[in-house]
N, C-alpha and C positions, 0 to 999 in steps of 0.2 A: 043651664043659666045666666042671668041678663048681669052684663057687668057692674050696673049699681049693686048687685047683690053678693060682688065680690068685697073681700077686705079693704080698707082704703087703701094702705098699701101697697096694693097691686093693682087697682085703676091707673090705667096710664097717667090720666090728666093728674088724677089726685100726686102720682109718683113723679110725674116732671116737676109739677111746683113744689115737690118736698126736696128732692134730688138733684133737680137739673135736668136737661135735656138730654147730656152724654150719658145719664144713669138709664137710659132705655134701648130696648131692642129695638131692630129695624120695623119687628112687627107691633110694637106697641107706637113707635113711630107715626107709624101707616094709618094704625087704628087710629088715633088721635084727627088725624088728616079726614078718614073716612066717615068718622063722627056716629057711624052706625052701620050693623049689620044686614045681612038679609036673613029670610026664614030657614030656623033652625042653625043659624051661626053667629056669635057676636062680633063686635067689630074687630076683636082680636083673631078671634079664630078666621074670619075672611079675611085680614089682612097676611096671615100666614098662610094660608091658601095661596093667595094673589103672588106672594112672594116665589111660593114653590113651584107655583105655572110660570113664570116669568125666569125664575133661574135666579133673580138678585135681584136687590132695590134700587142698585144702578138700571140694569135694563127695563126696568118697571118706568123709572123716571124720565128712561131717553125713550121709549115707547113712540109711534107716532101714532094720530089720532084713531088711526082704523082698526089698530090691535089694542090701542088699552082701551076702547069702547067693546070689544068683542067679550070682555071679561065680565062678568056676575058684578054685580054692585058697583060697575064703572062707567061710565056712557060721558058724551061731551061736556056738559057743564062741571064733571067731577076733571074732567082733563083742561077746561081752561082755570080750574082754581088751582090745579100741579103747576102749569105753567108761569101763571102769576107766582105764587110760589117761589120758583123758581128763579125767576127773574128780578124780584124781590132780592132773593141772594146775592146773584150777580153783582145787583145794585149797592148791596150794601157792601160787598169786597172793595166797588170802583171807589166808593167815599171815602171808603178808609185806607186805599191806596193813594187817594188825591191828598191825605192829608198829615203823609209824611214823606219823606226821601223816598226814592225806589231801592238806595243802598244801603240805606239804614234798614228797611225791612224785605229782607230777601225770600221770607217766606209771603209774606203778603200779595207780592210781587207774583210768587208759585201760586198762592190760592186763586189768586183774580183770573190768571191764564189758563189754570186749568177748569175754572168756572167756566169761565169764556169758550175755549175750543176743542175739550176732552169729547164731547157730547158728538159732535161734528161729522158725517157719514163721509164726508170728501174733505181732500185736503184743504186747507186753508192758510195763508199768512198775512201776519197782521203787525203792526208795530205800536209801541206804548213811546209815544213822543214828550220829551221831558225838559224841563226851563233848565235854567245853569245851575239851579241848587238840588237838582235831578228830581223834582216833583214831578208826578203823571201831570200833562196838560191834557191830552188825552187817548184813546185807545182807538185806533181802525183797523180793521178787518179790510189789507187791500187787494187781496187778490184769490180767487176760488180756484180749485183745481177739481179733477177726478181722483178718484179714490187712488191712483197712483201718482199724481204729483201736481201741482200748479206752478203755471209760468210767471214768473216772478221779476218786473220790469225795475233797473236800479232807478232810469228818469222817474217815473212815477211815484219811487219812496221817495227822495230826493224833492219835489214837486211838493209832495204834502209835508214833507219834514220842513219846508220854505214856508208854507201855508199857514203851520202853527209855530212859526217861527222858532223852532225846537234848537236846544243847545245838543240835546244829546239825543239817544233813542233805544230801544231794547229791540230787537226784532224776536218775533215766536211764529213756528209753524206747530201742525199737529200732523200727526201721523197715527192716520186712522187705524193701522192695524193694531194698534197698541204697544209697539216695540219703538222706543224711543230713541236708541240707536242711531247716531249722524250717519247719513252716506256721506263717501266722496260728494256726490255732485252737494247736498247741505253745506259742506267746510268749503267746496268752489264758491256757491254764492254768497254766504258771509262776509269772504274778501273781497267780491264784487260790492257788495254793496258798500263792507267798509270804506272802500276804496273811493267811492261815488261819494259817500255823504262826508267824507273829508274832505271833500274841494267845498265843501261848503262850509266847513269847522262845524259839523253834526258829529259827532263820536259816538262810537256803537258802543256800548255798555258791556251788551251780552246778547245771546240769540239762545234763544229757550227752544227744545222741542217736547213736546207735550205727547204723552202717551199714556199708558193704563195704569202708570206709577206717578211717581213724583217728576216733575218738568225736569228734563236734564237740559244743565248749563253747560253751553262750550265754552264759556268763561271759567269754568272751575275744572275744564278738564284740560286749559291750555290750547284749546283750537279759534283762539278768537286771535 
């Protein structure tokens, strides 16, 4: 049966307009993105099959072009559309964060950093540079490493903080393993960067580690 023949309340698009996007299942959201199914499968059926094939919505969203395009009903055009949607989401979070004080919007900070770094297959270290009112000036991914770690140079972090005329900074890096627990090396690095940035009167407000769940805040654990 075609989706057009379903009751209006069960059609993904109509359901979204009536109840909001949060009311939809992963398969229903994906079906709206796919727009059409394939022979013998509605868009929802195809979406369910793809989610089962990839294992999760996140795995599908983070698949590379080659892996994505091997699946029935997908291809380079759909991949390009999906990447555009994901980037719009990241930019929306960035704009939201720039309108508010980072300290007054801790969840907005977490959401943005998670969107920027959780999908990275290798370790990335970056900084949110802030003005005197703790509003975001810019985010920069400064160092890229192997899956085991990244070499972070305090001199370069200081240089970029000066370039942005920053008054404060929030440090962040991801753990590709998905485990956000900080290592001893993470805590040592935080101390070194805090000392280096203090020399130019830039305050380190926090250091977040991005894993599979909510980013872990070293400040909240008293490790800053």
